[in-house]
C-alpha positions as CSV (number, residue, x, y, z in Angstrom):
1,M,-13.2,-17.3,-9.6
2,R,-14.4,-18.2,-13.0
3,I,-15.6,-15.4,-15.3
4,I,-17.1,-16.0,-18.7
5,H,-16.5,-13.1,-21.1
6,L,-18.9,-12.7,-24.1
7,S,-19.1,-9.9,-26.6
8,D,-20.4,-8.9,-30.0
9,I,-23.3,-11.4,-30.2
10,H,-25.0,-9.2,-32.8
11,V,-28.6,-10.4,-32.8
12,W,-30.1,-9.0,-36.0
13,R,-33.5,-8.5,-37.6
14,Y,-34.5,-7.0,-40.9
15,A,-36.6,-3.8,-40.7
16,F,-38.4,-2.7,-43.8
17,N,-40.6,-0.1,-42.2
18,P,-39.6,3.2,-43.9
19,L,-40.0,5.2,-40.7
20,R,-37.3,3.0,-39.1
21,L,-34.9,3.7,-41.9
22,L,-34.8,7.5,-41.8
23,N,-31.5,7.4,-39.9
24,K,-28.2,5.5,-39.6
25,R,-30.3,2.2,-39.4
26,A,-30.6,2.4,-43.2
27,V,-26.9,1.8,-43.4
28,G,-27.2,-1.1,-41.0
29,M,-30.0,-2.7,-43.1
30,F,-28.0,-2.3,-46.3
31,S,-25.1,-4.0,-44.5
32,L,-27.4,-6.9,-43.5
33,L,-28.8,-7.3,-47.0
34,A,-25.3,-7.1,-48.4
35,G,-24.2,-10.1,-46.4
36,R,-23.6,-9.2,-42.8
37,A,-26.6,-11.3,-41.8
38,G,-24.8,-14.4,-43.1
39,K,-21.8,-13.6,-41.0
40,F,-23.6,-13.9,-37.7
41,R,-25.3,-17.3,-37.3
42,L,-28.1,-16.8,-34.9
43,E,-29.0,-20.5,-34.9
44,R,-25.8,-21.1,-33.0
45,L,-26.8,-19.0,-30.0
46,H,-28.4,-21.9,-28.2
47,E,-25.1,-23.8,-28.3
48,V,-23.3,-20.8,-26.9
49,V,-25.7,-20.5,-24.0
50,T,-25.5,-24.3,-23.3
51,R,-21.7,-24.2,-23.3
52,V,-21.6,-21.2,-20.9
53,L,-24.0,-23.0,-18.5
54,E,-21.9,-26.2,-18.6
55,L,-18.9,-24.1,-17.4
56,A,-20.8,-23.0,-14.2
57,P,-19.3,-19.5,-14.1
58,D,-19.2,-17.4,-10.9
59,H,-19.9,-14.4,-13.1
60,V,-20.7,-13.6,-16.7
61,L,-19.5,-10.4,-18.4
62,I,-20.9,-9.2,-21.7
63,T,-19.0,-6.3,-23.2
64,G,-21.6,-5.0,-25.7
65,D,-23.1,-5.3,-29.2
66,L,-25.9,-7.6,-28.2
67,T,-27.8,-6.2,-31.2
68,T,-27.0,-5.0,-34.7
69,T,-29.1,-1.9,-35.3
70,A,-30.6,-1.4,-31.8
71,L,-34.1,-2.4,-32.8
72,A,-36.5,-3.2,-29.9
73,D,-37.1,-6.6,-31.5
74,E,-33.3,-7.3,-31.5
75,F,-33.1,-6.4,-27.8
76,R,-36.1,-8.5,-27.0
77,E,-34.7,-11.5,-28.9
78,A,-31.3,-11.1,-27.3
79,R,-32.8,-11.0,-23.8
80,A,-34.9,-14.1,-24.5
81,A,-32.1,-16.1,-26.1
82,L,-29.8,-15.4,-23.2
83,A,-32.5,-15.8,-20.5
84,E,-30.9,-18.9,-18.9
85,I,-27.6,-17.0,-18.4
86,L,-29.4,-13.9,-17.1
87,L,-31.4,-15.5,-14.3
88,D,-29.4,-13.9,-11.4
89,S,-28.6,-10.3,-12.1
90,T,-26.0,-10.3,-9.3
91,R,-23.9,-12.7,-11.3
92,V,-24.1,-11.0,-14.6
93,T,-22.7,-7.7,-15.9
94,V,-23.7,-6.3,-19.3
95,I,-22.4,-3.0,-20.8
96,P,-23.4,-1.5,-24.2
97,G,-21.6,-1.6,-27.5
98,N,-21.8,0.9,-30.3
99,H,-24.4,-1.2,-32.1
100,D,-26.6,-1.0,-29.0
101,R,-26.6,2.8,-29.3
102,Y,-27.0,2.6,-33.1
103,T,-29.5,5.4,-33.6
104,A,-30.4,8.6,-31.8
105,G,-33.8,7.1,-31.0
106,S,-32.3,4.1,-29.3
107,V,-30.4,6.4,-27.1
108,R,-33.3,8.8,-26.5
109,Y,-35.6,5.9,-25.5
110,R,-32.9,4.1,-23.5
111,L,-33.6,0.8,-25.2
112,F,-30.4,-0.8,-23.9
113,E,-31.2,0.2,-20.3
114,E,-34.8,-1.1,-20.7
115,W,-33.6,-4.6,-21.7
116,F,-30.2,-4.9,-20.0
117,G,-29.8,-2.0,-17.6
118,M,-30.6,-4.2,-14.6
119,F,-27.3,-6.1,-15.2
120,A,-25.1,-3.2,-14.0
121,P,-25.1,-0.8,-11.0
122,P,-27.7,2.0,-11.2
123,G,-26.6,5.5,-12.1
124,P,-24.3,6.9,-14.8
125,Y,-21.0,5.5,-16.0
126,P,-18.4,4.8,-14.8
127,W,-19.2,2.6,-11.9
128,L,-17.3,0.1,-9.7
129,R,-19.1,-3.2,-9.1
130,Q,-17.7,-5.5,-6.4
131,L,-17.8,-9.2,-7.3
132,D,-16.2,-10.5,-4.1
133,D,-13.8,-9.2,-1.4
134,E,-10.9,-9.2,-3.9
135,T,-12.5,-8.6,-7.3
136,A,-14.4,-5.8,-8.9
137,I,-15.4,-4.6,-12.4
138,L,-15.0,-1.0,-13.5
139,G,-17.6,-0.2,-16.2
140,L,-17.0,2.4,-19.0
141,D,-19.3,3.5,-21.7
142,P,-17.7,5.4,-24.7
143,T,-20.6,4.4,-27.1
144,R,-22.7,7.0,-28.9
145,S,-25.1,7.4,-31.7
146,H,-22.8,8.5,-34.6
147,L,-22.4,8.0,-38.3
148,S,-19.1,6.2,-37.8
149,A,-18.3,3.3,-35.5
150,R,-15.9,5.4,-33.5
151,G,-16.4,5.9,-29.8
152,Y,-15.7,8.7,-27.4
153,L,-15.3,8.6,-23.6
154,P,-16.8,11.9,-22.4
155,P,-14.4,14.1,-20.3
156,E,-16.7,13.9,-17.3
157,Q,-16.7,10.1,-17.4
158,L,-13.0,10.0,-17.7
159,E,-12.6,12.4,-14.8
160,R,-15.0,10.3,-12.7
161,A,-13.0,7.2,-13.6
162,R,-9.8,9.0,-12.4
163,E,-11.6,9.7,-9.1
164,L,-12.8,6.1,-8.7
165,T,-9.3,4.7,-9.2
166,G,-7.1,7.4,-7.8
167,G,-9.0,9.3,-5.1
168,S,-7.7,9.5,-1.6
169,T,-10.8,7.7,-0.3
170,T,-10.7,5.0,-2.9
171,R,-9.5,1.5,-2.1
172,L,-9.2,-0.4,-5.3
173,P,-9.7,-4.2,-5.2
174,K,-6.8,-6.5,-5.4
175,R,-8.2,-7.8,-8.8
176,L,-9.6,-5.1,-11.0
177,L,-11.3,-5.8,-14.4
178,V,-12.0,-2.8,-16.6
179,A,-15.0,-3.5,-18.9
180,C,-15.3,-1.4,-22.1
181,H,-16.6,-2.3,-25.5
182,Y,-13.8,-0.5,-27.3
183,P,-10.1,-1.6,-27.0
184,V,-7.7,1.2,-26.5
185,V,-5.1,-0.6,-28.4
186,A,-5.0,-3.9,-30.5
187,P,-2.4,-6.5,-31.3
188,A,-0.5,-5.8,-34.5
189,P,-2.7,-8.0,-36.8
190,Y,-5.8,-6.0,-35.8
191,A,-4.3,-2.5,-35.4
192,V,-5.4,-1.2,-38.8
193,E,-8.9,-2.5,-38.3
194,L,-9.3,-0.9,-34.9
195,G,-7.9,2.4,-36.2
196,A,-10.9,2.7,-38.5
197,K,-13.3,2.4,-35.7
198,R,-11.3,3.4,-32.7
199,M,-12.2,5.3,-29.5
200,V,-11.1,8.8,-30.7
201,N,-9.7,9.8,-27.3
202,A,-8.0,6.4,-26.7
203,P,-4.6,8.1,-26.0
204,Q,-6.1,10.1,-23.1
205,V,-7.9,7.0,-21.8
206,S,-4.6,5.1,-22.0
207,E,-2.8,7.7,-20.0
208,W,-5.4,7.3,-17.2
209,L,-5.2,3.4,-17.4
210,A,-1.4,3.6,-17.0
211,T,-2.0,5.1,-13.5
212,V,-4.5,2.4,-12.4
213,G,-2.0,-0.4,-11.7
214,R,-2.5,-4.0,-12.5
215,H,-5.8,-4.7,-14.3
216,I,-7.5,-6.9,-16.8
217,Y,-9.1,-4.9,-19.7
218,C,-12.1,-6.8,-21.1
219,C,-13.3,-5.6,-24.5
220,G,-14.8,-6.5,-27.9
221,H,-15.6,-4.4,-31.0
222,V,-12.9,-6.1,-33.1
223,H,-14.3,-9.6,-33.8
224,A,-11.2,-11.5,-32.9
225,A,-10.2,-13.2,-29.6
226,W,-6.9,-12.1,-28.1
227,S,-4.8,-11.8,-25.0
228,F,-1.8,-9.5,-24.9
229,V,0.0,-7.0,-22.7
230,P,0.2,-3.7,-24.7
231,E,3.7,-2.2,-24.8
232,A,2.5,1.2,-23.6
233,L,0.4,-0.4,-20.8
234,P,2.6,-3.0,-19.2
235,D,0.3,-3.3,-16.2
236,Q,-2.7,-4.3,-18.4
237,L,-3.7,-7.7,-19.6
238,C,-6.0,-6.9,-22.6
239,L,-8.6,-9.6,-23.3
240,N,-11.0,-9.5,-26.3
241,A,-13.7,-12.2,-26.4
242,G,-14.2,-12.2,-30.1
243,A,-17.7,-12.9,-31.6
244,P,-19.5,-16.1,-30.7
245,L,-21.7,-16.3,-33.7
246,L,-19.3,-15.1,-36.4
247,R,-19.1,-17.2,-39.5
248,D,-15.3,-17.5,-40.0
249,L,-14.3,-18.7,-43.5
250,T,-10.6,-17.8,-43.0
251,G,-9.9,-20.0,-39.9
252,H,-8.2,-17.0,-38.3
253,R,-11.1,-15.8,-36.2
254,P,-12.8,-18.8,-34.7
255,P,-16.1,-17.8,-33.1
256,G,-16.4,-18.1,-29.4
257,F,-15.9,-16.5,-26.0
258,L,-13.4,-16.4,-23.1
259,Q,-13.2,-18.3,-19.8
260,I,-11.1,-16.2,-17.4
261,E,-9.8,-18.0,-14.3
262,L,-8.7,-15.9,-11.4
263,E,-6.9,-18.0,-8.7
264,G,-5.1,-15.8,-6.1
265,N,-2.8,-13.6,-8.1
266,D,-2.8,-15.9,-11.2
267,V,-4.8,-15.2,-14.4
268,T,-5.6,-17.8,-17.1
269,A,-7.5,-17.0,-20.3
270,I,-9.0,-19.8,-22.3
271,H,-10.8,-19.4,-25.7
272,H,-13.8,-21.6,-26.3
273,A,-14.4,-21.8,-30.1
274,W,-17.2,-23.4,-32.1
275,T,-15.7,-25.6,-34.9
276,G,-19.0,-26.1,-36.7
277,E,-19.7,-29.4,-35.1
278,A,-18.3,-29.2,-31.6
279,W,-16.5,-26.9,-29.1
280,S,-12.7,-26.7,-28.9
281,T,-10.6,-25.0,-26.3
282,R,-7.3,-23.0,-26.7
283,L,-5.1,-21.6,-24.0
284,L,-4.7,-17.9,-24.8
285,S,-2.5,-16.9,-22.0
286,Q,-1.4,-18.0,-18.5
287,T,0.0,-15.2,-16.3
288,P,1.3,-16.3,-12.9
289,H,1.4,-13.7,-10.2
290,F,-0.2,-11.1,-12.5
291,F,-1.8,-9.2,-9.6
292,R,1.4,-9.2,-7.5
293,A,4.4,-8.8,-9.8
294,R,5.2,-5.5,-11.3
295,F,6.0,-6.9,-14.7
296,P,4.1,-10.2,-15.5
297,T,5.6,-13.2,-17.1
298,T,2.8,-14.1,-19.6
299,T,2.8,-17.3,-21.6
300,S,0.7,-16.9,-24.7
301,V,-0.4,-19.7,-27.0
C-alpha cells in the first residue's frame, strides 16, 4: 500500500476587515505582513498536486494546517487547489491542525468540518478508519482555539482512544497509523521548537501510545520532515511530512511531503522535496519487519 502524507500546506489570505481582526487573527495577519506570507509559496501548490497524482497513491493523509488563520476564503482556496487529490473521499483522510481552529469563530461555525469534514469518519474524535483488511488510521484532534500554538487532547478523547485500542472487544489492525497534527516528541534538532508549541498533555498521550503496540505516528506542526523511533516509544515510528510550500533558505528543511510504502510488515518512508526547479527524493527510513518484530531495525538516511 502506498500512502502519501502531506501536512502544513498553510494556504493564506490577507484580511483587512476590522471585524475579522478582533481576535487572535490579528496576530496571524501581523505575522503574514511581517514575512510569513513569503515563507509559504502558494504558487508551488500546483506542482505538489501534480507530483502526488503522478505517484498514484492508494490513500492520501493530510495531517492539518491546510490554512493559516482559518478564514473561509483560505478553506475555499485549499479545497479548490487540492481538488484533483480529493476526488474520492474514501481514499483521502484529512484531520485539522491548530491553524484550522485559529479562532473561536472558526470552531463555533465548524469551518474545517464544512470544507474537509467529509474526508474523515462522521462523529467525534477519536475514530478508527479502516483502509484495507490489514491497515487502519486512528485519528486524534488535540487542536483548539487558543492564544498559543499549544494543543491539548481532552481527557474524554484520550479515554476513548484507550478504549479503541485496548478494549476487550477491539481488534486492532495489523498495521496501525495514528494521525495527529501534534508530535508527542521530536528528534533532538527540533525538540526546543516543539517545546514552545507542544501538546501540553503529551506525556499522558505518550503513556497511552506506549500500550498500543507497533504503530506509525503521522504528524506535522514542526515544519521539518523526519523519521525516527522515539527512545521512550520504541514501538512507534514517528513520521513528520514537513511543509510542502515552505521557502527554505537554510537548506535544512527542504519543502515536500512523504511517500509511505507498506509492504507486508515492512515500512519505507521517502521524502519528496522541491528543489526550486524539480523534485528530488530522499530515503528517510527503511524498516524491515516493523509490524512483526518487537524492536525494529531501522535504517535512516
